[in-house]
C-alpha positions as CSV (number, residue, x, y, z in Angstrom):
1,M,1.8,-42.8,43.5
2,K,-0.4,-41.3,41.8
3,T,0.8,-38.7,39.0
4,V,-0.7,-35.7,37.2
5,R,0.1,-33.4,34.8
6,I,-0.3,-29.9,36.5
7,S,0.1,-25.7,35.4
8,L,1.7,-23.5,37.6
9,N,2.0,-20.4,35.7
10,S,2.3,-17.6,37.8
11,I,3.4,-16.3,41.1
12,D,-0.3,-16.5,42.8
13,K,-0.4,-20.2,41.1
14,V,2.6,-20.8,43.2
15,K,1.8,-19.5,46.0
16,T,-1.4,-21.1,46.7
17,F,-0.2,-24.5,45.1
18,V,2.9,-25.0,47.9
19,N,0.0,-23.5,50.5
20,E,-2.2,-26.5,49.8
21,V,0.3,-29.7,49.4
22,T,2.3,-28.6,52.8
23,K,-1.4,-29.5,54.6
24,F,-0.8,-33.1,53.6
25,D,1.8,-35.9,55.0
26,A,2.4,-37.2,51.8
27,E,5.0,-36.5,49.5
28,F,5.5,-34.6,46.4
29,D,7.5,-34.4,43.6
30,L,7.3,-32.1,40.4
31,V,9.1,-33.6,37.4
32,S,10.4,-31.2,34.5
33,G,12.9,-33.0,32.3
34,R,15.4,-34.5,34.0
35,Y,14.9,-32.4,37.4
36,V,12.8,-33.9,40.1
37,I,12.5,-31.1,43.3
38,D,9.9,-31.1,46.1
39,A,6.5,-29.4,45.6
40,K,6.3,-28.1,48.8
41,S,9.5,-25.9,48.0
42,I,9.1,-22.2,46.5
43,M,12.5,-22.1,45.4
44,G,12.9,-25.2,44.0
45,I,9.2,-24.7,41.8
46,F,11.0,-21.2,40.8
47,S,13.9,-22.9,39.2
48,L,11.8,-25.3,36.5
49,D,10.3,-23.9,33.4
50,L,7.2,-23.2,34.3
51,S,5.8,-21.8,31.0
52,K,4.5,-25.4,30.4
53,P,2.4,-28.2,32.3
54,I,4.6,-30.1,34.6
55,D,4.1,-33.7,35.8
56,L,3.1,-34.0,39.8
57,N,4.6,-37.4,41.6
58,I,1.8,-37.9,44.3
59,H,3.7,-40.4,47.0
60,C,0.5,-41.7,49.5
61,D,-0.5,-44.7,50.9
62,S,-4.2,-44.3,50.9
63,D,-6.2,-44.0,48.3
64,S,-9.1,-41.8,50.1
65,D,-6.0,-39.7,50.6
66,I,-5.0,-39.5,47.2
67,D,-8.7,-38.6,46.6
68,T,-8.6,-35.8,48.7
69,I,-5.4,-34.5,47.9
70,L,-6.8,-34.7,44.0
71,E,-9.8,-32.4,44.8
72,K,-7.6,-29.6,46.6
73,I,-5.3,-29.3,43.7
74,Q,-8.0,-30.0,40.8
75,P,-7.4,-26.0,40.0
76,F,-4.2,-26.8,39.0
77,I,-4.6,-30.0,37.0
78,V,-4.1,-30.2,33.3
79,E,-6.2,-32.9,31.2
């Protein structure tokens, strides 16, 4: 599992992010406080507080797949 901080502070970012992660077979969880939701669910994402960065947990066995995923979601990652 790999965890990164992402920012989804606009409707367009949420739609683009969901379109990117649904292309992969890996499981994605967004964690905000005590809430954990499926990152492939637009309705679930909008139930979170998007005004601040949130944690994205990527559940994937292959390191090369994780590298590909991180490359695709790079615009959303905050350091």
